C-alpha positions, 0 to 999 in steps of 0.5 A, spaced: 203 862 113 204 867 108 200 866 102 206 866 097 209 860 101 202 856 100 203 858 092 210 857 092 210 851 088 206 854 083 210 860 082 216 855 080 212 852 075 210 858 072 217 860 072 219 855 067 213 857 062 212 864 062 218 868 065 219 875 061 226 878 062 223 885 060 218 885 065 223 882 070 227 888 069 222 893 071 220 889 077 228 889 079 229 896 077 223 898 082 225 893 088 232 890 087 236 896 084 237 900 090 242 894 093 244 890 087 245 896 082 242 896 075 247 891 072 247 887 078 253 890 081 252 891 088 251 897 092 258 898 095 255 903 100 250 898 102 254 892 103 259 896 107 253 899 112 250 892 112 257 889 113 256 883 108 259 881 102 255 882 096 256 878 090 255 881 083 248 877 080 252 875 074 257 871 078 258 864 077 256 863 085 249 866 083 248 864 076 249 857 078 243 857 083 237 854 080 231 858 079 227 856 085 233 858 089 233 865 087 225 866 087 226 863 094 231 868 096 228 874 093 221 872 096 224 870 103 231 873 103 238 870 105 243 872 110 241 880 112 237 881 106 230 881 107 225 878 103 220 882 098 214 878 098 211 884 094 214 882 088 211 875 088 207 875 082 214 878 078 219 873 082 220 869 076 221 875 071 226 878 076 230 871 075 229 871 068 232 878 068 238 876 073 239 871 068 241 876 063 246 879 067 251 872 067 258 874 066 
């Protein structure tokens, strides 16, 4: 079992207490920006290549998800998106940054 799955509940608790959008932006820029764009706008070429519809991260469909769901999708993936377990320490911060993209 992956380490992040064992400690997932602790990640959720810490998300509520210590999320830092500025730190999340740095982690997002390093691990997410290539596909999701600097401001949450999907990379159209990537979407075409994968043959998927990517939502803007500020869209109501994304923003309406719980922090726990967004952390889980970041770590485990969703659809054709592969998870990024390497950002486990920053997952709550990444979600805090994603919340700043709300339209």
